[in-house]
N, C-alpha and C positions, 0 to 999 in steps of 0.2 A: 704880619700874620701869615701871608702867603708863603714867605720864606720859611717860617717855622713849620708849616704844613709840608713843604717840600723836603725839609730836613728829616721830618718824621717819616715821610714816605721812603726816603733814601735809607734811613736806618732800618726800617722794616724790611726793605728789599735786601739789604745786606744781611740781616738776620736770617731771612728765608734762604738766601744763597748759602750761608754758613751751615744751616741745618741740612740742606740738600747735599752739600759737599761732604759733610760728616756721614750722611746716609750712604752716599756712593762709596766712600772709603771703607765703611763698615761692610758694605755689600760685597766688595771685592775680597774681603778676608774670609767670606763664608765658603764652605765646601760647595762644589758645583751644583749638587742636587738642591741644597737649601737655597742657593742663590736663584735658581730657576723657579722654585716654588714661591719664593718671596716676591720676585718680579711679577710672576703671573698673578699672585694674590693682590699685589698693589695695583695692577692694571684693572682687575675686576672691581676692586674697591673704588678706584677713581671713577669708573663708569657708573657704578652704583650711586655714588654721591652726585653725579651729574644726572641722575634719574634716567639713564639710558637703558633701553631694552634691546635685546637682539630680536629683530623682527623679520618676519617672512610672510608670504601671502600665497593664496591659491585662487585661481579663477574657476568658479563653479556655476553650474546651471541648476536652478530649482524648477520643478514642475508642481504646480498646485492646482487643485480641482475643487469646484463646488457644484453640487447638483441639487435641484429642487424638483420633487415629484408631486404632482397634484392630479386630481381626477380630470381636470380640463387640459392637461398637457404637462410635459416635462421641460425643464430648462437646465442647461449645463454650461459652465464657463471653465475653460482650461487656460491657465496662464503659465507661459514658459519665460523665466526671467534669468538672465545672466547676472552674475555678481562677483564681488571680490570678498574673500574672507581673510582677515588679517590675524596673524598669530604673533605671540611674543614669548620669549624666555625671560623670566624675571631674574635679573642679575643679583638682586638682593637676596634671593633664595638659594644662591649657590653657596654650599658649605666650603669655604676656602680652606678650612682645616683638613678637608678630605682630599685636597690636591695631592697626587702621588707621583713622585719622580722615580723612574726605574731605568736602569741601564740594561736593556733587554739583550744586547749583544755588544761586543767591542765596537765602539764607534757609533752605536745607535742608542740615543738617549730619548726617552719617551716621558711625556707628562700626561697623566690621566686626569681628566676634569669631569667630576660628576655634575650633572645638570638636573634641575627640576623640569617637569614636563612642559611642553608648549601648551599655551592656552589661547583660545579665541578671544581677541580683545576688541574686534570691530567687524561689522558686516555691512557692506555697501552694495545694495541691490541697484542694478542699472535699469530702472523702469523705462527709461527712454528707448531701450533696445528690446523691451519685452514684447513677446508675441502673445496675443490674446485670441482665443478661439471660442466663439459662442455657438451653442447649439440650442435653438429655441423652437418648440412646437408652435403650431399656428396660433394658439390662444395665449401664448406667453409673449410679452412685449419686450422690446429692447429697453425702453425707458423704465419698465417696472422690474421684472425678474432679472433681466440682463444686467442692469446697472447695480442692482442689489447684490447679485452674485459676484460681479466684478469687484465691488468694494470689499466683499468678504475675502476674496482671493488676495487682494493687495495686503490685507492684514496678516495673511499667512506666509507671505514671501520671506520676510526676515527670519522667522523661526525655521522655515524650511531650509534656507541657506545655511543657517548656523548648524542645523542637524547634519546637513551634507558635509559641512566643514569639519565636523567631529567624527566623520566616518573613519574607519580604519585606514583606508587608502589615502584620504586627504591628510590625516595626521602623520602618516608615514612620510609623505613628501615634505610636510612642514618640518618634521624632525631632521630629515636629511639636510634641508636648507639651513636650519639653525646650526647644526653641527659644523657644516662647511663654513659658516660665517664666524663662529667662535674659534674654530681651528685657524682660519686665516688671520683673525685679529690677534690672537695670542702668539702665533708663530712669527708674525711680522714684528711685534714688539720684542720678543725674545731674540730674534735674529739681529735686530737693530742694536741690541746690547751685547752682541757677540756670543750669545748662547744658542747654538744651533740645536734646537730640540724639536722633535716631532710631537705635536699636540694631538691627543686622542680624547675629544669630548665624548661622553656617553650619557644616556638618560638613566637615572637611577631606577626608574620603573621597568626598564628593559634589562638592566644588568650590564656588566662590562664583558666584552669579548675576550 
């Protein structure tokens, strides 16, 4: 029984090798532009099937505040919390049919890759490094108003970090990092197959330069 399994596995491996060989032979017969697009598309598809994302992150600080005003005194809590915002580009959302190969000048071959926008996928506040500032009038107690306001600010931290992570400046940095990652990934694969191509990823929301 074990021998039969081994033979089946060997036959399957031989079949896969034959398919790969046929694919490589056919690939060599393609024009250079089609070959580049096909290889880049296959790389993106393989990563998509492995459920991999192009990820990046930003370190951000959130400042949240809660204030309570009463006739017998005021209370305020300010919490300053550092955190990490994680972004990702969903490879499944890349339209591989829109990959565009262009010979911009003699000896300079470029592959344009349209990308969906980066999205915030996780927010990790570092509460252990948070700084909390309490301001309580004489009639407001630490155990009463102080603790209540501090609990309220803790609930505000994650939304505040996400809002900061979606700011124009933070998203701009995340996009730059994502473009650099995808450019390096595809150029490495293409160069390894002998296709020296400059990869220019761009976000569809921003348009191509």
